[in-house]
N, C-alpha and C positions, 0 to 999 in steps of 0.2 A: 093629224099627221100620222101616217103608218109607221110603226116601229118594228113589229115582228109578227110572225104567225105562231099560233099554238096548235099543235096536233095532239089530240087525245087519241091514244092508239093501244093496240095489243102488240106486244113485241114481235110476234111471228106472223102478223097479218100482212099478206102480200100488198094489199092496197095501201096500208099504212106505210110500209117500206117504200112503195112507189111515190107516195106523197112527200116523204122525207127526201128521197133522191131528186125529185123534181125541184124542190125548194133549194137544194144544194146546187143543182145545175143552173138555176136562175140567179144564184148569188143572194138569195133572200135570208134574212135572219129568222130563226125559229126556235121553238122549244118543242121537244118530242116527249110527251108525257105519257108514260106507260100506265095503263089502268088494269093490268092483268090480275092483280091481287086486290082490286078495289071495287068490289061489286056494288057497294053502297054509293060510292062516288060516281061510278058509271051510270047507275040508275038515276041519280040526281042530274047528271049532265044530259042524259037522254030526255028527261022531262024539261030541263031548262031550255034546250035548243030544239025540242020537238023533233028529234032525230034518233032513229033506232039502231044505227050501225056505226062501226068505226071504220075509218077514221072520222073524227069530228074536227074540222079545221076552222079556226077562228083567226081573223085578222085583228090584232090588238093595236090600239092607239094610245099614246101617252097623254095627248091633250084631252081634257075632259074625261080621262080614264075610260074611254069608249072602246067598242069592239064591233066587228061585223062578222056574223056567222056566214061562212062560205059554203060548208057542206062536206061532202066526201072527196075522194081523190079525183073523180071525173069532174066534179064541180070546180075543184081547184085548178085543174088543167084548163078548163074553159075560162075561168076567171083570169088566169095569168095570160091567156092568149089575147084577150081584148085590152089588156093594160098597155 
């Protein structure tokens, strides 16, 4: 069961801001996690999700504590189109 999205982002990144705005527009619940001052965390997330840019968008589930990695803003827009 989907509960919310998590966006790992830079505060001033246009694509990060667009992802946040899209989720607001769609009425989705989300967390916007700024990693501006967290180089170590950003490096860890890039390795964990095999993704080199921000935003990194994850769909989080409460059942079984699961998640699905969506990708960046363009991937999110496509993902929400087909839902």
